[in-house]
C-alpha positions in Angstrom: 99.4 137.3 79.4 95.8 138.2 79.2 94.8 141.0 81.6 93.2 140.0 84.8 95.1 136.6 84.9 95.2 134.9 88.2 98.8 134.1 89.0 100.0 131.4 91.3 102.9 129.0 91.6 102.7 125.7 89.9 99.7 125.1 87.7 98.0 128.4 86.9 94.7 129.0 85.2 93.7 132.3 83.5 90.3 133.8 84.1 89.0 136.0 81.4 87.2 139.1 82.6 85.4 139.7 79.3 81.9 138.2 78.8 83.0 136.1 75.8 85.9 134.0 77.1 88.0 132.1 74.6 87.2 128.3 74.4 90.6 127.0 75.2 92.0 126.6 78.7 95.8 126.6 78.8 97.5 124.9 81.7 101.1 126.1 82.2 103.4 123.4 83.4 107.1 124.0 83.8 108.6 125.0 80.4 106.1 124.3 77.7 102.4 125.1 77.8 100.2 122.1 77.3 96.7 122.4 76.0 93.8 120.7 77.8 92.5 118.8 74.8 88.8 119.5 75.1 86.4 122.2 76.0 83.0 121.9 77.7 81.0 122.9 74.5 82.8 120.1 72.7 81.8 117.6 75.3 78.2 118.9 75.3 78.0 118.3 71.5 79.3 114.7 71.9 76.6 114.0 74.5 74.0 113.9 71.8 75.8 111.1 69.9 74.5 108.2 72.0 76.5 105.6 70.0 79.8 107.3 70.9 79.3 107.4 74.7 80.7 104.8 77.0 79.7 104.7 80.7 82.1 102.5 82.6 83.3 101.9 86.1 86.6 100.5 87.3 86.1 97.7 89.8 88.6 95.4 91.6 89.9 93.9 94.9 91.5 96.4 97.3 94.9 97.6 96.2 94.9 96.0 92.8 95.6 99.3 91.1 92.3 100.9 90.0 93.0 104.5 90.7 96.5 104.2 89.3 95.3 102.7 86.1 92.6 105.3 85.8 95.3 108.0 85.8 96.6 106.7 82.4 93.2 107.2 80.9 92.9 110.7 82.4 96.3 111.6 81.1 95.4 110.4 77.6 92.5 112.8 77.6 94.9 115.6 78.3 93.8 116.5 81.8 97.1 115.9 83.4 100.7 115.3 82.2 101.6 111.8 81.1 104.8 112.0 83.2 102.7 112.3 86.4 100.3 109.4 85.6 100.4 106.6 88.1 101.6 108.7 91.0 98.9 111.4 91.1 95.8 109.3 91.6 93.6 112.2 90.3 90.4 110.4 91.2 91.3 110.2 94.9 89.9 113.6 95.6 89.7 113.6 99.4 92.6 114.4 101.7 92.2 111.2 103.7 92.2 109.2 100.4 95.6 110.5 99.5 97.0 110.0 103.0 95.8 106.4 103.4 96.4 105.5 99.7 92.9 104.0 99.3 89.8 105.1 97.5 86.9 105.8 99.8 84.3 107.5 97.6 83.6 106.6 93.9 84.5 109.6 91.7 83.2 110.4 88.3 85.1 112.0 85.5 84.2 112.7 81.8 86.9 112.2 79.2 87.0 113.1 75.6 89.0 111.1 73.1 89.7 111.5 69.4 90.3 108.1 67.8 92.0 107.8 64.5 90.5 105.9 61.5 93.4 103.5 61.8 92.3 102.5 65.3 88.6 102.2 64.4 88.9 100.3 61.1 88.1 96.9 62.7 85.1 98.3 64.7 81.9 97.1 63.3 79.3 98.6 65.7 77.4 101.8 65.1 79.3 105.0 65.5 79.0 108.7 64.7 82.4 110.2 63.8 85.7 109.4 65.6 85.2 111.2 68.8 84.3 109.3 72.0 83.0 110.4 75.3 83.9 108.1 78.2 82.2 108.7 81.5 84.5 106.9 83.9 83.8 106.1 87.6 86.6 105.0 89.8 85.3 102.9 92.6 86.7 101.7 95.9 87.9 98.2 96.5 87.4 97.8 100.3 84.5 95.5 101.3 83.4 98.3 103.7 82.7 100.6 100.8 81.0 98.1 98.5 77.9 100.3 98.7 79.8 102.9 96.7 80.5 100.2 94.0 76.8 99.4 93.8 76.0 103.0 93.3 78.6 103.4 90.6 77.5 100.2 88.8 73.9 101.3 88.6 74.7 104.3 86.4 77.2 102.6 84.1 76.9 100.0 81.4 80.4 98.4 81.3 83.0 97.6 83.8 86.8 97.3 83.6 87.8 94.6 86.1 91.3 95.0 87.3 93.1 91.9 88.7 96.6 91.8 90.1 98.6 89.2 88.0 100.5 88.0 91.1 97.7 87.8 93.7 95.1 86.7 91.2 91.3 86.7 91.7 90.5 87.6 95.3 87.4 87.7 97.5 86.4 91.3 96.7 86.9 90.7 93.0 84.2 88.1 93.2 81.8 90.3 95.2 82.1 93.2 92.8 81.8 91.0 89.7 78.7 89.4 91.2 77.2 92.9 91.7 78.1 94.0 88.2 76.6 90.9 86.5 73.5 91.3 88.7 73.0 94.8 87.3 73.6 93.4 83.7 76.9 95.1 83.1 79.4 93.8 80.5 82.9 93.3 81.9 86.3 93.5 80.3 89.4 92.4 82.2 92.9 93.8 82.6 95.7 91.9 84.3 97.5 94.6 86.2 100.9 95.0 87.9 102.8 93.4 85.0 105.9 95.2 86.1 106.1 92.9 89.2 106.7 89.9 86.9 109.7 91.5 85.3 111.2 93.4 88.2 110.6 91.7 91.5 109.7 88.1 90.5 111.7 87.9 87.3 109.5 85.1 86.0 110.4 83.0 83.0 108.1 83.5 80.0 106.4 80.1 80.4 105.7 80.6 84.1 104.3 84.1 83.4 102.0 82.7 80.7 100.6 80.0 83.1 100.1 82.7 85.8 98.1 84.9 83.5 96.1 81.9 82.1 95.1 80.9 85.6 94.0 84.5 86.5 91.9 84.8 83.3 90.4 81.3 83.8 89.4 82.1 87.4 87.8 85.3 86.3 85.9 83.5 83.6 84.6 80.9 86.1 83.1 83.7 88.2 81.5 85.3 85.1 80.0 82.0 84.0 78.6 81.4 87.5 76.8 84.7 87.9 76.0 85.7 84.3 72.5 86.6 83.2 70.9 84.6 80.4 69.7 87.8 78.7 73.3 88.9 78.2 74.8 86.0 76.2 78.4 84.9 76.8 80.3 87.3 79.0 83.6 85.4 79.3 86.8 87.3 78.3 89.5 86.0 76.1 92.9 87.6 75.2 92.6 86.6 71.5 89.1 88.2 71.3 90.6 91.5 72.6 88.6 91.5 75.8 91.7 91.1 78.1 94.6 93.5 78.3 97.9 93.3 80.2 98.9 96.5 82.1 101.3 98.1 84.6 99.3 101.0 85.9 102.1 102.5 88.0 104.4 102.8 85.0 101.6 103.7 82.6 101.9 101.0 80.0 99.6 98.3 78.7 99.0 96.1 75.7 96.3 93.9 74.2 97.2 91.1 71.8 96.0 93.3 69.0 98.8 95.8 69.7 101.4 93.1 69.0 99.4 91.5 66.2 99.5 94.8 64.3 103.3 95.0 64.8 104.0 91.5 63.6 101.3 91.4 60.9 103.2 94.1 59.0 106.5 92.4 59.6 105.5 88.8 58.6 103.0 90.0 56.0 100.1 88.0 57.5 96.6 89.0 58.3 96.1 90.7 61.8 93.2 88.4 62.7 95.3 85.3 61.9 98.3 86.6 63.8 96.3 87.4 67.0 95.1 83.8 67.3 98.7 82.6 67.3 99.6 84.9 70.2 97.6 83.0 72.8 96.9 79.4 73.6 98.9 76.4 72.5 100.7 77.8 69.5 104.5 77.4 69.3 106.9 79.0 66.9 110.4 77.8 66.0 112.5 80.6 64.4 114.9 78.0 63.1 112.3 76.2 60.9 110.0 79.2 60.7 107.0 76.9 61.4 104.1 77.1 63.8 103.1 74.0 65.7 100.4 73.2 68.3 102.7 71.2 70.6 106.1 72.0 72.0 108.8 70.4 69.8 112.2 69.2 71.1 114.1 72.0 69.5 115.5 74.6 72.0 114.4 77.5 69.9 110.8 76.5 69.8 108.7 78.7 72.1 105.1 79.6 72.8 103.8 82.5 70.6 102.8 84.7 73.5 106.2 84.2 75.2 108.3 84.8 72.1 106.5 87.7 70.6 104.9 89.6 73.5 106.6 88.7 76.8 110.3 88.4 75.9 110.6 91.6 73.8 109.2 93.6 76.8 111.4 91.7 79.2 114.4 92.5 77.0 113.6 96.3 76.8 113.0 96.5 80.6 116.2 94.6 81.4 118.4 96.7 79.1 116.9 99.9 80.5 117.4 98.8 84.1 121.0 97.7 83.4 121.6 101.0 81.7 122.9 99.3 78.5 122.0 102.3 76.2 124.3 101.1 73.4 122.1 98.0 72.9 118.9 99.6 73.9 118.7 102.6 71.5 119.2 100.6 68.3 116.5 98.3 69.5 114.1 101.2 70.2 114.8 102.6 66.7 113.5 99.4 65.2 110.4 99.7 67.4 110.0 103.4 66.2 110.1 104.5 69.8 113.4 106.4 69.8 111.9 109.3 67.8 109.2 109.8 70.4 111.6 110.2 73.3 112.6 113.8 74.2 116.2 114.7 74.5 116.0 114.9 78.3 114.4 111.5 78.5 117.4 109.9 76.9 119.6 111.2 79.8 117.5 109.3 82.4 118.8 106.1 83.9 117.3 103.0 85.5 113.6 102.9 86.4 112.7 106.5 85.2 114.2 105.6 81.8 112.3 102.3 81.6 109.1 104.0 82.6 109.4 106.7 79.8 110.3 104.1 77.2 107.4 101.8 78.0 105.0 104.7 78.1 106.0 105.7 74.6 106.1 102.2 73.2 103.0 100.7 74.7 100.9 103.6 76.1 98.3 102.2 78.5 95.5 104.5 77.2 95.7 103.0 73.7 95.2 99.4 74.9 92.5 100.3 77.4 90.6 102.6 75.0 90.6 100.0 72.3 88.9 97.6 74.8 86.5 100.2 76.0 85.4 101.4 72.6 85.2 97.9 71.0 83.9 95.7 73.7 81.9 97.9 76.1 78.3 98.8 75.0 77.1 102.3 74.3 74.0 103.4 76.3 71.9 102.9 73.1 72.9 99.2 73.1 73.0 98.5 76.8 69.6 100.0 77.8 67.8 97.6 75.5 68.7 94.6 77.8 68.9 96.6 81.1 65.4 98.0 81.1 63.9 94.8 82.5 66.1 95.0 85.6 65.8 98.8 85.9 62.1 99.7 85.6 59.5 98.8 88.1 56.4 99.5 86.1 55.0 97.7 83.0 57.7 97.1 80.4 55.5 98.4 77.6 54.5 101.8 78.8 56.0 105.1 77.3 58.7 105.3 80.0 60.1 101.8 79.5 60.0 102.3 75.8 61.9 105.6 76.0 64.6 103.9 78.3 64.8 101.0 75.9 65.4 103.2 72.9 67.5 105.7 74.9 65.3 108.4 73.4 66.3 112.1 74.1 62.9 113.3 73.0 61.0 110.9 75.3 59.9 111.7 78.9 62.7 112.3 81.4 63.8 109.3 83.5 66.8 109.8 85.6 68.2 107.7 88.5 70.1 109.6 91.3 72.4 107.0 92.8 74.4 109.1 95.3 74.8 112.5 96.8 78.2 114.2 96.5 79.1 116.9 99.1 80.0 120.2 97.6 82.8 122.5 98.9 80.0 124.7 100.3 79.4 122.8 103.6 76.0 121.1 104.0 75.0 121.3 100.3 75.0 118.3 98.0 75.0 117.5 94.3 72.6 114.8 93.3 74.7 112.6 91.0 73.0 110.1 88.6 72.4 108.9 85.1 69.8 110.1 82.6 68.1 107.0 81.1 65.7 108.8 78.8 64.7 112.4 77.9 66.8 115.5 78.9 67.4 117.1 82.2 67.9 120.9 81.9 68.8 123.8 84.1 65.6 125.4 85.5 63.4 122.5 84.4 60.7 121.3 86.9 61.1 117.7 87.9 59.0 115.2 89.9 61.1 113.5 92.6 60.1 109.9 93.6 62.0 108.7 96.7 62.7 105.1 97.6 59.5 104.8 99.6 57.2 106.2 96.9 54.2 104.0 96.0 52.6 104.9 92.6 49.3 106.7 93.2 50.2 107.9 96.7 51.7 111.2 97.9 54.3 109.7 100.2 58.0 110.6 99.4 57.0 112.7 96.4 58.1 116.2 95.6 57.9 118.6 92.6 60.9 120.9 92.3 63.0 122.9 89.8 66.6 122.0 89.0 68.8 125.0 89.8 71.8 123.9 87.7 73.0 120.9 85.8 76.8 120.2 86.0 79.3 117.7 84.8 81.6 116.0 87.2 85.3 116.3 86.3 87.1 114.6 89.1 87.9 117.4 91.6 85.9 120.1 89.9 82.5 120.6 88.3 81.6 122.3 85.0 78.2 123.8 84.3 76.2 122.8 81.2 72.8 123.8 79.9 71.2 120.4 79.7 72.2 116.8 79.7 70.6 114.2 77.3 70.0 110.5 78.0 72.9 108.1 78.2 75.0 110.5 80.2 75.9 111.0 83.9 75.2 114.4 85.4 75.0 116.1 88.8 72.1 118.4 89.8 72.2 121.3 92.2 69.2 122.4 94.4 67.5 119.0 95.0 69.5 118.0 98.1 66.7 119.1 100.5 64.4 116.4 99.0 66.6 113.4 98.3 68.2 111.5 101.1 70.2 108.8 99.3 68.6 107.8 96.0 65.6 108.8 93.9 64.0 108.6 90.5 63.4 111.9 88.6 60.8 112.4 85.8 59.1 115.4 84.3 56.5 117.3 86.3 53.0 116.1 85.7 53.9 112.6 84.6 51.8 111.0 87.3 51.7 107.5 85.8 55.5 107.0 85.8 56.9 104.3 88.1 60.2 104.7 89.8 63.3 102.8 88.9 64.2 99.8 91.1 66.1 100.5 94.3 69.7 99.2 94.5 70.5 95.9 96.3 73.6 96.2 98.5 75.9 93.2 99.0 76.7 94.2 102.6 74.5 95.5 105.4 75.3 98.1 108.1 75.9 95.9 111.1 78.6 97.7 113.2 76.8 100.3 115.3 78.2 103.0 117.6 76.4 105.6 119.8 77.5 109.2 119.5 76.9 112.1 121.8 78.4 115.7 121.8 81.1 116.4 124.5 79.4 119.7 125.2 75.6 119.5 125.6 75.0 122.7 123.8 76.4 121.1 120.6 73.4 118.7 120.4 71.6 120.7 117.5 74.9 120.6 115.5 75.0 116.8 116.0 71.4 116.3 114.9 72.0 118.4 111.8 75.4 116.7 111.1 73.8 113.2 111.3 71.2 114.3 108.6 74.0 115.4 106.3 76.0 112.3 107.0 73.0 110.1 106.1 72.9 111.9 102.7 76.6 111.7 101.9 77.0 107.9 102.1 74.8 105.4 100.3 75.1 102.9 103.1 75.3 104.5 106.5 72.2 104.5 108.7 71.6 107.2 111.4 68.8 106.3 113.8 67.6 107.5 117.2 67.0 104.6 119.6 64.1 104.5 122.1 66.7 105.3 124.8 67.4 108.6 123.0 70.9 107.6 121.8 72.0 108.6 118.4 73.2 105.5 116.6 75.4 105.4 113.5 75.5 102.0 111.7 78.2 101.2 109.1 79.4 98.2 107.1 82.7 97.8 109.1 85.3 99.4 111.3 87.0 101.4 108.4 83.6 102.6 107.1 82.6 103.8 110.5 85.9 105.5 111.1 85.6 107.5 107.9 82.0 108.4 108.6 82.8 109.6 112.1 85.7 111.8 110.9 83.4 113.2 108.2 80.7 113.9 110.8 83.1 115.7 113.1 85.2 117.7 110.6 82.9 118.3 107.7 79.3 118.3 109.0 79.7 119.6 112.5 82.4 122.2 112.0 84.9 120.5 114.3 82.7 120.2 117.4 83.9 117.3 119.6 81.9 114.1 120.0 82.1 111.1 122.2 81.8 107.7 120.6 80.8 104.5 122.4 82.3 101.0 121.8 81.0 99.4 118.7 77.8 97.5 119.2 77.2 94.6 116.8 73.6 93.7 116.1 72.7 90.0 116.3 69.6 88.0 115.2 67.9 85.3 117.3 66.3 82.1 115.8 65.2 78.6 116.7 67.0 75.5 115.3 64.3 72.9 115.5 60.6 72.6 116.2 59.4 72.9 119.8 59.4 69.4 121.5 56.1 70.2 123.2 53.2 72.6 122.8 53.6 75.6 125.0 50.6 77.0 126.9 50.3 80.7 127.9 47.5 82.5 129.8 46.2 85.9 129.1 46.8 88.5 131.9 43.4 88.0 133.4 44.0 84.2 133.6 40.7 83.4 131.7 42.1 82.5 128.3 44.7 80.0 127.2 46.8 79.9 124.0 48.6 76.8 122.8 51.6 77.4 120.4 54.6 75.8 118.8 57.6 77.5 117.1 59.6 76.0 114.2 62.4 77.2 111.9 61.2 78.7 108.6 61.9 76.8 105.3 65.4 77.3 103.8 65.5 80.3 101.6 62.2 81.8 102.6 63.7 84.3 105.0 65.8 85.7 102.2 62.8 85.9 99.9 60.9 87.9 102.5 64.0 90.2 103.0 64.1 90.9 99.3 60.5 91.9 99.4 59.3 89.1 97.0 56.9 87.8 99.7 55.3 90.1 102.2 52.1 91.4 103.8 51.2 93.6 100.8 51.4 90.8 98.3 48.4 89.5 96.4 47.2 86.5 98.5 46.9 84.3 95.4 50.5 85.0 94.3 51.7 84.4 97.8 49.9 81.1 98.0 51.4 80.1 94.7 54.9 81.0 95.8 54.7 79.3 99.3 53.0 76.1 98.0 55.2 75.6 94.9 58.6 76.8 96.1 58.4 76.0 99.8 55.9 73.1 100.1 53.3 74.9 102.2 49.7 73.6 102.4 47.5 75.9 100.3 44.9 76.3 103.1 47.6 77.2 105.6 49.0 80.1 103.4 45.6 81.8 103.7 45.9 81.8 107.5 49.1 83.8 107.9 48.2 86.5 110.4 51.2 88.7 110.1 54.9 89.1 109.4 57.2 90.5 112.1 59.1 92.6 113.3 57.9 95.9 111.7 55.1 94.0 109.9 57.7 93.1 107.1 60.3 90.9 108.9 61.2 87.2 108.2 59.0 85.7 111.0 55.4 84.4 110.6 52.4 84.0 112.9 50.1 81.3 111.5 46.7 80.2 112.7 46.6 76.4 112.5 43.6 76.0 114.9 40.7 73.7 113.9 37.1 74.8 114.7 37.8 77.4 117.3 35.3 80.2 117.4 35.9 84.0 117.9 39.5 83.8 116.6 39.1 87.2 114.9 38.4 88.9 118.3 41.9 88.1 119.6 43.8 88.5 116.2 44.7 92.2 116.8 46.1 91.5 120.2 48.2 88.5 118.9 49.6 90.5 116.0 50.7 93.4 118.3 52.3 90.8 120.7 54.0 89.1 117.8 55.6 92.5 116.6 56.8 93.2 120.1 58.2 89.8 120.8 60.1 89.4 117.5 61.6 92.9 117.9 63.1 92.0 121.3 63.9 88.3 121.4 64.1 86.1 124.5 67.9 85.5 124.5 69.5 88.9 124.1 66.6 91.3 123.2 67.7 91.4 119.6 65.5 90.9 116.5 64.3 87.4 115.8 64.7 85.9 112.4 63.4 82.9 110.5 60.8 81.6 112.9 57.2 80.4 112.2 54.9 80.6 115.2 51.9 78.3 114.9 48.8 78.9 117.1 47.5 75.3 117.6 44.6 75.8 120.0 42.8 78.6 122.0 40.5 78.1 124.9 38.6 81.3 125.5 36.2 82.5 128.3 32.5 82.2 127.5 31.9 85.9 128.3 33.0 88.3 125.6 34.0 90.8 128.3 36.7 88.5 129.7 38.4 87.6 126.4 
C-alpha cells in the first residue's frame, strides 16, 4: 500500500502525500479492487467536445423510481458496484432523504461513458470520438418540491420521463412534462417497474402489451398538448427507439433495438425491419413462419412484442424464481449470458439469482444510454432552439449569438439556477449551467440578480470566482475552468446571489440577463417562527437568510407585526425547511412554530348593482365608483408581467383592446395597478368632463394600494377587480380638495 494511505473499514480511499499524485483512484471493495473508470482530467478534456455532452434530468411522478433508475446509470460509469445498484440511491445525498425514501433536493452528477463503435454505428448526428459525458440531474417527484424540478430543467436539454407501468401517467407526470416542454426540453420515456408485471401481477403477454400501449399513448397525448411549435414532433414511439422498458430496482432494461439486434442475426433480416415488427399490430406464427397484420385463428400465432420480447423475459424470470437451474442454464448459454455470471452468482437462488441474470442479460445502462445518446440533443444542438426562450435581450446581439452557437470563445453567459449548501455550514455553491464562453477559477464575473434592470445599478455585483468545481453526487471535484454546454458549481459568490442569477464577464455592460424561471406552484402555506429563547433571535435571522438561499421556492419575510414568516409550497416542503432551519442553519437552537396560515385572495364576482358614493375625510368632496370583475385571463397576464405599469402605453393599449376588448381611450386612463403597484387590480378613470382630476390622482392611487393590500372581507390581498371612478364632485376652493 502506498505510504500515507488512509485506512478505514469498508470503502477506503488512498491519499497520496506526494505533489504529483497518480491519476487513478482505486476503490477497494471486499475481495477484488475495482477501478473507478474515469479521472477528473479525462472529464475536463471531454467538456470541450460539445457534441459529446448530454445534459439531462430525470423527471416523474412521486415514487415511480427515478433515483433507483439513476443508480443503474451511475453504476455503469463505474462509480459504484453494479450489485448495489437499485438499493443504494446514490443521488439521495441527505440523511432525511434516505430515511423517508423520497428525493427532496435535485442532485447533479457527471458521468463518463465509453461507447463501442458497434453501439454507435446507427448514430447519424455529429460526434467527436466514442466518449460521452452525461451531466445527469435526479429531481424530486413530490408536488411540494416542483420548484427543484424547474431549477433542474432550466440547466438541462433533455429529460428522461419515468412512468410506472402499473399506475400509468399520473398528476405529477403531467406537471413536470408541462414544465419541461415549456423550457423546450426534448423528452424520452421509460416504462419502469416492469418486474411488477412478471412477479406480482403475472400478466399475460397481451394484457401487458395493452397496458404499455396505454401508458405510452397517455404520455404522447400530454406531449402533443404542451409541445412548442419550434421543437417539431416530440412524441415518443418504441419502434423509433425513444421508449425503453425498465425495472430500476433489479437494474435491467431494454429498448426494442436490443431485441431487434438479437433476432436480426438469428433470422438474417435487417435490424431496422425487425424493429418495426416488434411493436404494433404485427403477429408471427412460428408454425407457418409468416408475419400477419391481424390475429389469425391459429393457436401459435402471437403478437411480435409478446412473442419475441415479453415471453422470453417471463420465461427466464419464472425459471430463476422456481429455481429450475437444469432448464435455466442451457437457456442462458444460448443467450450468451452464462459466461458473464461469476461462479458465486450461479450458487444464488430465487430473486437474487434472477436479479443477477437480468442485469447481465439486459443491463439497464445500455438501453438508457442508447436512448440518451441517440435521442437527446447535445448542447450545441439544443441551444439553437432554446435561445429564444432563454435570453431577455435582442436575439441578434453577441450574447445571443454566442449562446446559439454554444461558443466557448464567446462572452461568458452562465445561469445559476440554485444554491447548494456545502458541508461547511452557512456557505453555498452556486450551481448552474454555462451557456457560452468559459468560467474559470479566479476570473472576474458580473453578477446580475433577478431584479436587475439593464442600465441600472440595482442587484448588480462584480466579483471574482474563488473556485470552479464539478458536482459528483455526494462530493465535489475541483477543475480549472468549465467551457459552455456544461454544468458547474462556483465557490465564493454565495454572498451576492440569493436564489438565481445570470453571470457574464466583467465590463460587459450591454449584456441582458437570462429570463427568470416560472414555477408551477406558489408558496401558499405560511407559518410564523420565533426562537424559544429570546437571545437566539440573531441566530434565527441569520438562519432565515441561509434558508432563503438554499431552496428555490421558500420565502422568508418579516410581517408588519414583526413576525418572521416562512412560506412554502405545502406541508411536506415546510416540514423539511423547518428541520433544515433548526438543525443546519441555526446550530440546533430551538424554535416555536405557529399553526399554518394559508393566504387567501379576495375578489368580486359581478359588477356593483349601484354606484357607490364616498366622501373625503373633510366631507367636502364626493367620489362615485363601481367595481367589476376583470376580464378572463387578464389577471394571469398581469401576474406573468406581460402587462404592467412599466409597459409602453401603446403596447398596453394594443394588448388590452385586441385581446380583452377594452375601449382604446379607456386604456389610456388606467391610473394604477395594485397591490404593490404591480398586482392584478386596476383603478380606471372613466369620468367625463370633470376638472382638476390630476390633483386627487396621487391620493386615489395611495388609497387603492392600501385597500387592495388589505381587502374588506378578511384583510387579504384583492385580486382581479377593476375599480372605475365614474364621477367626482369637488369643493370649489383648492384648499379643501
